[in-house]
N, C-alpha and C positions, 0 to 999 in steps of 0.2 A: 385683663386690662393691661394695655401697653401705653406708656407715655414716653414720647421721645422728642428730642430737640435736634433738628437738622442744622448742621453747621456748614460753613463753606467747604471744608475738607472732609466731611463725614457726618456722624450722628452719635448721640449718646442717649441712653434711655433706661427705663425701669419697667419690669413686668411684674404683675401681681396676679398669681394663679390661685383661684379659689375652687374648692370642691367640697360639697356637702357630704353628709353621711350616706353610705351606699353599700351595696353588695357587689363583690367583684364579678359574680356570675349568677345566673338564675338558679334558684333552689338552695342557695347557701343559707345557713342559719346564723353565722357570725357576720355582723355588720361592721364595716370599716368606718372609723370616725372621719369627720371632715378635716380639712387642713387648708392652710394658706402658705404660699411660698413666694418669696421675693427674689427676683433675679436682676442683675445689672448687666448692661452690654454697651459696647462702643465700637465704632468703625472709623478708621482714619484712611482716607483715600490718598495713597502715595502718588499715583498717577491715575489716568482714566481707566486703566486696565488692572491695576494692582491696588489691593486694600489690605490693611492689617485689621484684624478683628479680635476682640476679647470679650469674655463673659465671666461673670461670677454667678453661679447658680446656688439657690438655697442659702441666701445670705444670712439668714437667722439660724441656720443649722437645724432646721425642723426635722424631727423624726416622724416619718409618715410612710404609708404603703399605698400603692395604687392597685395592687392585687394582694389578696390575703396570703400571708406567709412570705412575701418578698419585700424586704425593706429597701428603700431608696438610698442613694448616696447622701451623705451630709453635704456641708458646704464644699464646693468644688469650683475650679477655674479652668478656662480653656483660652488658648491663644492660637490664632491661625492666620494664614495668608490666603487671600482669595484672588485668583487670576480670572478675569472676565474679558476674553478677547473682543475687540471692537472690529467686526468684519465689515 
């Protein structure tokens, strides 16, 4: 589920990812538990071609696995610059 608000110079939003209990592949006996993860994001358009972007993933620092035996990262953040040429 993604909820975002568009602004005159960009957008901000929140993502809520849900997964129920499951097996990571057919034939496994160990079932992975379900999880919920909350992410925040924002984009600020500096010009028509240049934007600054930021994300905070796993805001609640949830400990979960998408594949048996491989843990995912805790809370983490990313900042980036996106250049989209207008041809």
